[in-house]
Every structure is written in C-alpha cells, then in structure tokens.
C-alpha positions as a printed Julia matrix, in Angstrom:
413×3 Matrix{Float64}:
   0.28    0.0   -0.18
   1.2     3.45  -0.69
   2.0     5.72   1.96
  -0.25    8.5    0.78
  -2.99    5.63   0.8
  -2.03    4.85   4.45
  -2.04    8.03   5.45
  -5.57    9.0    3.96
  -6.89    6.16   5.83
  -5.73    7.18   9.15
  -6.9    10.82   8.75
 -10.11    9.3    7.9
 -10.81    7.24  10.76
  -8.57    9.16  13.4
  -5.88    6.94  13.69
  -2.51    8.44  14.81
   1.08    6.93  14.68
   3.65    5.23  12.22
   4.7     2.14  13.66
   5.26   -0.59  11.34
   2.88   -2.82  13.4
   0.1    -0.57  13.37
   0.43   -0.11   9.45
   0.75   -3.67   8.83
  -2.76   -3.98  10.66
  -4.3    -1.41   8.91
  -3.13   -3.05   5.36
  -4.21   -6.49   6.09
  -7.4    -4.63   7.28
  -7.86   -2.99   3.52
  -6.85   -6.44   2.0
  -9.38   -8.4    3.49
 -11.92   -5.7    3.41
 -13.7    -6.87  -0.31
 -13.8   -10.25   0.95
 -16.55  -11.74   3.28
 -13.78  -13.66   5.49
 -14.53  -13.57   9.0
 -12.12  -11.35  10.81
 -10.69  -11.7   14.46
  -9.13   -8.65  15.95
  -7.16   -9.02  18.94
  -5.22   -7.04  21.41
  -5.2    -5.64  24.98
  -8.13   -3.29  26.09
  -7.9     0.18  25.03
  -5.41   -0.05  22.03
  -8.02    1.11  19.73
  -9.3    -2.14  17.98
 -12.86   -0.56  17.43
 -11.19    1.38  14.37
 -10.58   -1.59  12.36
 -13.94   -3.14  11.95
 -15.08    0.33  10.42
 -12.17    0.18   8.06
 -13.26   -3.48   6.69
 -16.86   -1.99   6.44
 -15.75    1.25   4.63
 -13.35   -0.47   1.91
 -16.03   -3.64   1.53
 -18.78   -3.77  -1.24
 -21.57   -3.84   2.09
 -20.47   -0.22   2.54
 -23.28    0.72  -0.7
 -26.22   -0.4    1.82
 -27.6     2.39   4.03
 -26.96    1.55   7.94
 -25.18   -1.65   7.11
 -22.56   -1.24   9.71
 -23.66   -2.39  13.58
 -21.21   -2.7   16.65
 -22.37   -4.92  19.45
 -20.63   -4.83  22.76
 -21.33   -8.48  23.57
 -19.76   -7.89  27.58
 -22.34   -5.08  27.93
 -25.38   -6.85  27.23
 -27.08   -8.86  30.34
 -26.64  -12.77  29.62
 -30.43  -12.97  29.88
 -31.23  -10.95  27.13
 -27.94  -11.53  25.04
 -29.54  -14.16  22.49
 -32.69  -11.72  22.04
 -30.41   -8.56  21.21
 -28.61  -11.15  18.83
 -31.14  -13.22  16.79
 -34.8   -11.38  17.94
 -37.54  -13.03  19.8
 -41.38  -13.3   19.42
 -44.3   -11.96  21.23
 -44.62  -13.43  24.2
 -41.47  -15.33  24.24
 -40.78  -14.26  27.87
 -41.87  -11.93  30.27
 -42.15   -8.42  28.95
 -42.13   -9.68  25.18
 -44.93   -8.14  24.27
 -44.16   -7.62  20.66
 -42.08   -9.34  18.13
 -38.44   -8.17  17.85
 -35.68   -8.35  15.27
 -32.26   -9.04  16.25
 -28.87   -7.7   15.13
 -28.23  -10.51  13.02
 -31.52   -9.68  10.93
 -31.04   -5.92  11.17
 -27.95   -6.18   9.71
 -28.6    -8.3    6.44
 -26.2    -7.56   4.04
 -24.12   -5.79   6.33
 -21.47   -5.57   8.6
 -21.62   -6.85  12.15
 -19.05   -5.99  14.63
 -19.15   -8.09  17.87
 -16.75   -6.73  20.33
 -15.6    -8.55  23.63
 -16.71  -11.73  21.69
 -14.85  -13.88  24.35
 -17.74  -12.84  27.1
 -20.48  -14.79  25.2
 -21.9   -17.58  27.46
 -21.12  -21.1   25.57
 -24.7   -21.47  24.85
 -24.89  -18.29  22.65
 -21.44  -19.28  21.31
 -23.29  -22.7   19.55
 -25.99  -20.32  18.13
 -23.24  -17.77  16.61
 -21.29  -20.81  15.25
 -24.52  -22.21  13.25
 -24.64  -18.46  11.98
 -21.6   -18.17  10.82
 -21.43  -21.77   9.15
 -24.78  -21.56   7.57
 -26.25  -18.28   7.67
 -29.36  -19.97   9.41
 -30.94  -18.68  12.85
 -34.14  -18.85  15.0
 -35.44  -16.34  17.22
 -36.1   -16.64  20.74
 -39.34  -18.54  21.18
 -39.78  -19.49  17.62
 -39.3   -22.81  15.51
 -38.81  -20.94  12.48
 -35.5   -20.79  10.98
 -34.27  -17.73   9.22
 -31.57  -16.43   6.69
 -29.35  -13.85   7.05
 -26.1   -12.54   5.17
 -23.84  -10.8    7.41
 -20.23  -10.19   7.32
 -19.01  -10.58  11.28
 -15.88   -8.87  12.48
 -15.12   -9.93  16.07
 -12.7    -8.7   18.65
 -11.55   -9.57  21.87
  -9.06   -8.63  24.37
  -8.78  -12.23  26.3
  -5.88  -14.79  25.43
  -8.24  -16.87  23.19
  -5.85  -20.12  23.52
  -6.27  -20.25  27.43
  -9.86  -19.59  27.17
 -10.34  -22.5   24.88
  -8.35  -24.82  27.27
 -10.11  -23.39  30.57
 -13.63  -24.29  28.8
 -14.79  -20.96  28.26
 -14.64  -20.52  24.85
 -15.43  -23.37  21.65
 -12.63  -24.06  19.84
 -14.26  -24.61  16.94
 -15.96  -21.17  16.97
 -12.19  -19.73  17.66
 -11.09  -21.05  14.33
 -14.28  -20.11  12.56
 -13.93  -16.67  13.76
  -9.92  -16.74  13.35
  -9.9   -16.71   9.44
  -8.1   -13.88   9.56
  -6.48  -12.14  12.62
  -5.26   -8.53  13.06
  -3.27   -8.15  15.99
  -3.71   -4.28  17.27
  -0.39   -3.53  19.21
  -0.4    -2.6   22.63
   1.06    1.21  23.1
   4.22   -0.03  24.66
   5.0    -1.88  21.46
   4.86    1.44  19.42
   6.34    3.89  21.91
   7.69    5.98  18.88
   3.8     6.89  18.39
   3.52    7.96  22.09
   4.39   11.78  22.12
   2.49   12.32  18.76
  -0.44   10.85  20.51
  -0.1    12.91  23.39
   0.47   15.91  21.48
  -2.78   15.31  19.53
  -4.93   14.76  22.74
  -3.49   17.81  24.53
  -4.0    20.01  21.67
  -7.89   18.97  21.47
  -8.15   19.17  25.24
  -6.49   22.65  25.44
  -8.88   23.98  22.53
 -12.1    22.2   24.26
 -11.46   23.54  27.85
 -10.28   26.87  26.6
  -6.6    26.64  28.64
  -3.06   27.49  27.44
  -1.11   24.93  25.43
   0.9    22.49  27.02
   4.67   21.89  26.26
   6.86   18.64  27.08
  10.41   18.99  28.26
  12.52   16.27  26.8
  12.73   14.27  30.04
   9.14   14.37  30.2
   8.9    12.91  26.76
  11.22    9.96  27.59
   9.25    9.45  30.83
   6.02    8.91  28.26
   7.94    6.58  26.35
   9.25    4.42  29.06
   6.18    4.04  30.89
   4.08    0.95  30.77
   0.41    2.12  29.94
  -1.43   -0.74  30.9
  -4.64    1.01  29.83
  -2.86    1.72  26.37
  -4.12    4.74  24.26
  -7.17    5.18  26.66
  -4.92    5.71  29.68
  -3.06    8.07  27.36
  -5.76   10.09  26.65
  -7.3    10.34  29.84
  -3.74   11.11  31.17
  -3.45   13.97  28.76
  -6.9    15.23  29.82
  -6.42   15.56  33.07
  -3.04   17.33  32.74
  -4.98   19.96  30.63
  -7.62   20.59  33.04
  -5.83   20.48  36.44
  -1.92   21.14  35.84
  -1.14   25.24  36.64
   2.45   24.57  35.05
   2.07   24.64  31.38
   5.64   23.64  30.87
   5.66   19.94  31.59
   8.51   18.23  33.07
   9.42   14.53  34.01
   8.96   15.34  37.72
   5.29   16.99  37.16
   4.38   14.22  34.55
   4.98   11.44  37.35
   2.3    13.07  39.82
  -0.48   11.78  37.16
   1.15    8.43  36.63
   0.87    5.4   38.74
   4.05    4.38  40.31
   3.69    0.88  40.48
   3.23    0.78  36.44
   6.31    3.32  36.02
   8.36    0.98  37.98
   6.99   -2.06  35.98
   7.77   -0.45  32.75
  11.34    0.48  33.81
  11.79   -3.2   35.03
  10.46   -4.5   31.57
  12.83   -2.39  29.95
  16.0    -2.9   31.93
  15.3    -6.33  32.79
  17.41   -8.47  30.09
  20.02   -5.55  29.88
  20.78   -5.78  33.76
  20.7    -9.5   33.79
  23.0    -9.75  30.94
  25.36   -7.04  32.81
  25.17   -8.95  36.16
  26.18  -12.3   34.39
  29.21  -10.54  32.67
  30.3    -8.86  35.44
  30.54  -11.81  37.69
  32.3   -13.97  34.89
  34.77  -11.3   34.66
  35.27  -10.76  38.25
  36.0   -14.89  38.88
  38.26  -14.99  35.66
  40.31  -11.68  37.15
  40.3   -13.76  40.77
  41.6   -16.97  38.99
  44.25  -15.14  37.14
  45.84  -12.93  39.98
  45.67  -16.63  41.97
  47.79  -18.46  39.31
  50.39  -15.32  39.12
  50.49  -15.29  43.05
  51.28  -19.06  42.97
  53.77  -19.18  40.36
  55.67  -16.23  41.41
  55.82  -18.31  44.97
  57.09  -21.48  43.31
  59.64  -19.55  41.4
  60.61  -17.8   44.53
  61.0   -21.05  46.45
  62.79  -22.88  43.29
  65.27  -20.17  43.27
  65.75  -20.41  47.19
  66.6   -23.88  46.68
  69.06  -23.53  44.01
  71.04  -20.94  45.43
  71.1   -22.59  48.97
  74.66  -23.71  50.86
  73.45  -27.11  51.25
  73.82  -27.58  47.57
  76.82  -25.62  46.27
  77.38  -28.05  43.31
  74.17  -26.8   41.71
  75.13  -22.93  42.18
  76.32  -22.93  38.24
  73.16  -24.69  37.07
  71.51  -22.18  34.69
  67.47  -21.2   35.4
  66.22  -19.52  33.11
  62.76  -18.1   33.93
  60.81  -16.27  31.52
  59.65  -12.9   33.58
  57.19  -11.27  30.72
  55.1   -13.93  31.05
  54.33  -13.55  34.66
  53.62   -9.84  34.22
  51.34  -10.41  31.4
  47.75  -11.57  33.11
  46.28  -12.55  29.8
  49.14  -15.07  28.79
  49.01  -16.52  32.2
  47.71  -19.75  30.81
  51.33  -20.47  28.95
  53.43  -18.79  31.72
  55.66  -21.78  32.54
  59.11  -21.96  34.32
  61.81  -23.35  31.79
  64.57  -25.23  33.79
  67.56  -25.51  30.8
  70.43  -28.07  31.54
  69.18  -28.95  35.1
  70.86  -31.95  36.51
  68.6   -34.94  37.44
  69.99  -34.42  41.14
  67.61  -31.18  41.26
  64.07  -33.5   40.21
  63.8   -34.58  44.02
  63.9   -30.99  45.14
  61.39  -30.02  42.68
  59.48  -32.64  43.23
  58.92  -31.49  47.11
  57.39  -28.04  46.18
  53.75  -27.59  46.56
  52.98  -27.81  43.1
  49.57  -29.48  42.16
  49.55  -32.5   40.38
  46.85  -31.82  37.56
  48.28  -29.39  34.99
  45.69  -26.36  34.13
  45.61  -26.01  30.35
  42.42  -24.61  29.4
  40.54  -21.6   31.09
  37.64  -23.84  32.04
  40.13  -26.0   33.99
  41.85  -22.83  35.73
  38.15  -21.48  36.86
  37.26  -25.15  37.93
  40.32  -25.69  40.0
  40.35  -22.25  41.48
  36.5   -23.11  42.76
  37.62  -26.15  44.24
  40.44  -24.94  46.13
  38.02  -22.07  47.59
  35.86  -24.61  48.66
  38.19  -26.64  50.23
  40.05  -24.05  52.03
  36.67  -23.01  53.17
  35.51  -26.45  54.22
  32.8   -26.73  51.6
  31.28  -23.57  52.69
  29.6   -22.08  49.5
  28.75  -18.54  50.86
  32.49  -18.15  52.29
  33.92  -19.64  49.24
  31.67  -17.03  47.08
  32.87  -14.35  49.42
  36.69  -15.48  48.81
  36.16  -15.74  45.03
  34.27  -12.2   45.16
  31.34  -13.64  43.35
  27.62  -13.86  44.01
  26.49  -17.22  45.62
  23.96  -17.57  42.65
  26.84  -17.64  40.36
  29.03  -19.94  42.64
  25.96  -22.55  42.51
  25.79  -22.66  38.67
  29.59  -23.45  38.3
  29.36  -26.02  40.62
  26.36  -27.4   38.75
  28.06  -26.67  35.57
  31.76  -28.21  36.28
  30.34  -30.97  38.73
  31.8   -29.92  41.76
C-alpha cells in the first residue's frame, strides 16, 4: 500500500501513529475488506480495536447499503437478554416480550456486524453464533422458524483465546471460524515512537475544548512518557492528557510533574521490563569477569611463590654443586595476565639431582591447560579452603552465591 493511501486512511478514521505494527494491521484490514472472510481483531483493552471493523466495512462491497454497519458490545449486554438482542424474539417468548423484535443478525442483513468482546459470550450463545457463521441460519427466541441472513461478522477480544479454550470458556470450533483472518493491534508500549504524537494530539484537543493555555513537554518528560508501561494503552494516555490539561497550572510539563499523574507501580513495571534483560546480561558478565580476574591473579601469585621457592633451593649453601646450574625464567609471561595460561618456568640443563627437590615443591599434580580448567580448579580450592562453605567460598572469589552455585553445577563439583 502506498504511504499516501495509508495516511489518508489514518486521517479518515482518526488513527495516529507510524508504527510498522500498526501500519501492517491497517494494510491487512484493507486487503481483506472486499472479501466475506470472518476477521478476529485481538489486542489489549484500550488499543483502539474498534477502528479496524470500520475500515473493513468502509472498503467492502457492503458499504453501499444504508445503515449497514452495527457494533455490539457482547460484554455489556446482560446474559438473560443476549440471545434476544442478537437473534430477536417472538411475542410472548418471555416476560415483557409484548411484541416481536428483530435481532442484530436480522437487522444487519447484507451489512457488517461488529461483535466486540466476543470472548465474553456464554457457551450456549456461542453455539448459536457458530451456526450463523457456518450456514447463515438462526432462530428467534421463542420461535421454531429458521431464518436466513447474510452478515459479515468481524469480532474483537482482549482475552487470551487459547487460554480461554483450554479452560473451557470458549468453543475451539468457534474460535477457528472467527479467526479466518487475525489482525493483532499492538499495545502502546510496543509502539513507543507513537506516544509523543498521540499525547500532543490529545493535549491540543483538550486545551481547545477547555479553553486552556497550550501544554509543552520537556525532553525528559517525553522520555518518561515513552518509558511508562501504559497498562490502559491509548485510552489511559488520553485520560492522562485530559487530566493534565484541566488540572495542571504549570503548562511546561517536566518528568517530575508528569510522574504525579502516573501510577507509580506501572512506572516501575515499565522500567523493570525495559531494563531487566540488559541488567541480567550485565550482572552475568560482571560475575564472570570478576571470577576470571580472581583466577588469573591467584595463578600469578602461586607461580611467583613457586619461582621464589625454586630459586631459594637452587642458591642454598647445602647444594653448592648446583650454583652453576643455569635457570631461565620468562619474567614477561608472569607480568602479562592475559598470557598466564601459557606461563611456565623453563629449566635449562638442570641436573637430575635437582628433580627430587622440585618434586617437593607444593605444585598441583593436575596441570591447568584451559580457562575452564583454571576456573574449575580455583573454585575447588576455594571450597576446600572454606570446608565446603559455599557462602564463604563465594565471598573469597568475589562473586555472588548464585553464580557460584551455577558454576558448581556446571563443573560437577
């Protein structure tokens, strides 16, 4: 769809925003409009689902019939009168049925019927709705006469339909009949780039309505708007803008002023959602890095001590015959932490008589060849020094207990 055509549709139906998710929903609505396919519009409460059935009807062939679009809120009709409202009733069908009455399916014949909150329909009404969708047939309450209708049904819900089906609250066959084409309307927090545009439009409208001075947002207030969770979506944003226009005396809105009109628990929830993933990754990275540094410095200290002990033994008066033995130590490798894995003490032309002395040094039997081996060995030693206390071992290694538990499980310690 051309961008110009998309903007024309938005202006016609009062839709504000340039989110790709929103644009995709509008494009699908226009594409299915010329067909008679049933459409299910899903999304949270307050996202603006009611605009999409109007788009579908306006671009369908049914638009030419006068008064051919009807919207019914299934959740607002009492259960006792719901069937009568949808399918009509005969005179005397129930108390106060003093005359026959046509239902919405009969009145909307040849047009479009929008069933909002379709997930709230009781199971017995769902069975009748399925029959209408399958065959176009229905019966009025209190009548045995089968009637025919030609209605394009567009339904909407804010429920998790798969969960409602698993809990037995909604018929699976009706769901798949309604869900021939699904249009998912994104939540406001999923299109944060549209929040400043919507807020600006709302405050302009309300300031004109109440004859109030215009509202200006600071940069930090704009960021606060975008970071907020907006549980009530566009509806909540609109009410917040109206409240600020009518009540706030300071017409330059900062983040501090804005927070007075936003529930604190939702603000914390939005911040938590935005930062949870990054914070988790950062904590894991910091714990891994601290553990690695600890292991490397422990290795450097131990190898330095080993070198000092070795030099002391070779220069001892008890072994004068060994003073001329040439010991070559690569000092640079001890100074470079990143090369510590390959740092070794090379003994050149060392007589066999020195080997017993070297064997007496406190050198670990198992060589450490990889970073995983180094890390495993450091954790093992810390646990051994602290007699198996994980809390004390974690404190010694300067890592969290959670990270230590994960490493113990990973290495099978």
